[in-house]
Structures are given as structure tokens and as C-alpha cells.
C-alpha positions in Angstrom: 0.0 0.0 0.0 1.5 3.4 -1.0 1.4 6.5 1.1 -1.3 8.0 -1.1 -3.5 4.9 -0.6 -2.8 4.9 3.2 -3.8 8.6 3.5 -7.1 7.9 1.7 -7.9 4.9 3.9 -7.4 6.7 7.2 -10.4 7.4 9.3 -11.9 10.8 10.0 -10.8 10.5 13.7 -7.2 9.8 12.7 -7.2 12.9 10.4 -8.7 15.1 13.1 -6.1 13.8 15.5 -3.4 14.9 13.1 -4.8 18.4 12.7 -3.1 20.0 15.7 0.3 18.6 14.6 -0.3 19.8 11.1 -1.3 23.3 12.3 1.8 23.6 14.4 4.0 22.5 11.5 2.3 25.1 9.3 2.8 27.8 11.9 6.4 26.9 12.3 6.9 27.0 8.5 5.2 30.4 8.3 7.3 31.8 11.1 10.5 30.5 9.5 9.4 32.2 6.2 8.6 35.4 8.1 12.0 35.3 9.8 13.8 34.8 6.5 11.9 37.6 4.9 12.6 40.0 7.7 16.3 39.1 7.6 16.5 39.9 3.9 14.7 43.2 4.4 16.9 44.1 7.4 20.0 43.5 5.3 18.8 45.9 2.6 17.6 48.4 5.2 21.1 48.3 6.9 22.8 49.0 3.6 20.4 51.8 2.9 21.0 53.3 6.4 24.7 53.1 5.9 24.6 54.8 2.6 22.4 57.6 4.1 24.9 58.0 6.9 27.8 58.4 4.4 25.7 60.9 2.4 25.0 62.9 5.6 28.7 63.0 6.2 29.4 64.4 2.8 26.6 67.0 3.3 28.2 68.0 6.6 31.5 68.7 5.0 29.9 70.4 2.0 28.1 72.8 4.4 31.4 73.5 6.1 32.9 74.4 2.7 29.9 76.7 2.0 30.5 78.5 5.3 34.2 78.9 4.4 33.2 80.2 1.0 30.9 82.8 2.7 33.7 83.9 5.0 36.2 84.2 2.0 33.6 86.0 -0.1 33.0 88.6 2.7 36.7 88.8 3.2 37.0 90.5 -0.2 35.2 93.6 1.0 35.9 93.3 4.8 38.8 92.3 7.0 38.9 88.5 7.4 38.2 88.5 11.1 35.1 90.6 10.6 33.8 88.4 7.8 34.2 85.3 10.0 32.4 87.1 12.8 29.5 88.1 10.6 29.1 84.5 9.3 29.4 83.2 12.9 26.6 85.5 14.1 24.4 84.6 11.1 24.8 80.9 11.8 24.1 81.4 15.5 20.9 83.4 14.7 19.8 80.6 12.3 20.5 77.9 14.9 18.5 79.9 17.5 15.5 80.3 15.2 15.5 76.6 14.3 15.8 75.7 18.0 12.8 77.8 18.8 10.8 76.3 16.0 11.8 72.8 17.3 10.6 73.7 20.9 7.3 74.9 19.5 6.9 71.7 17.5 7.5 69.6 20.7 4.9 71.6 22.6 2.3 70.8 19.9 3.0 67.1 20.4 1.0 67.1 23.7 2.9 64.3 25.5 4.6 61.1 24.3 1.7 58.6 24.8 -0.5 57.8 21.8 -3.6 59.3 23.3 -5.9 58.7 20.4 -5.0 55.0 20.3 -5.4 54.7 24.0 -8.9 56.4 23.8 -9.9 54.0 21.0 -8.8 51.0 23.0 -10.8 52.2 26.0 -13.9 52.6 23.8 -13.4 49.1 22.4 -13.0 47.7 25.9 -16.2 49.4 27.1 -18.1 48.3 24.0 -16.9 44.7 24.6 -18.1 44.9 28.2 -21.4 46.2 26.9 -21.1 49.6 28.6 -19.9 51.7 25.7 -21.6 53.5 22.9 -22.4 51.5 19.8 -22.7 52.5 16.2 -26.3 52.1 15.0 
């Protein structure tokens, strides 16, 4: 008797008894597939993040070169020390304005906790208990 014939001749109870084992094997296979997929995606994400970091380094040095060019450009009409001081003050003012905008943005955040999600979960819990409001 072949495996195919043996499988056809099994009783319903034997097939039902195998069901938990088969479900566990299926879940293990799905988790292994998920793990392999995440590993592949993480590899590509890591390479992308590394390339972004290198690009950010180049931008940092490019901005330094731009600042030096601004100082040298002003040094044509002003003394070098005064040109450097003017560029320094301009950069300091720009940093101050950006910092104030950042503080204002954090104040709009209204806490770190995801308040809308927490409220939604509370409503769901009350609805499950039969105490909340329901959609008609």
C-alpha cells in the first residue's frame, strides 16, 4: 500500500487527531518564512541606512565648505576676522530660530503617549463589556 492509498484509507478521527500537529507545523513554517523575509529586508535596510549616513557626512563637509566660501567672499570687502564674525553671528541666529521652532513643535506634540489610540482601546473595551456607545 502506497502513502497515497494509506492517506485515503485513514479514518476521520485519525485525520482530526493529526490536525493540531499539522497546524503547528504550518505555523512553524510560516514563522520561518517570516524570519527569513525580515532578515532579507533588514539586510537591505542596513545597507540603505549606511549609505544615508555616508551621504550625511558628505553634506556636513559640504556645508562647512559653503561656510568657508561665505567667509572668504565677505573677506574680499571686509577684513577676514570681521567676515568670519559676521558669518558666525548669522549661523548662530539661524540655529536659534531653528531651535525655537523645534521647541514649538515639541509643545504641539501634547505628550509622548499615543492618546488617540489609548482612547480608542478604552472605547473598544467598554463596547466589549457592553457599557460603551455603539454604532447604529
